[in-house]
C-alpha positions, 0 to 999 in steps of 0.5 A: 500500500502506498503512503497516500492510500494508508492516509486515506484509509486512516482518515476514513476510519477516523470519520467512521469512528466520529460518525459512530460516536455522534450517533451514539450521543444522539441516541442518548439525548433522544432517549433522555428527551423521551423519558423527560417527555413521558414524565411530563405527560404523567405529571400533566395527567396527575394535575388534570385528575386533581383538577377534576376532583376539585371541580366535583 
């Protein structure tokens, strides 16, 4: 293998590594947001139920 092709191979592997890492970080953030969203929905339903009780 020539020096140039080794350089491009290394750059390609580096790019793949960064892509994998950013994808993993993205999945983590989305999972946290989903959990936060579920928690907010739960809190809202609790508040709505309490509001219904107070109206009766």
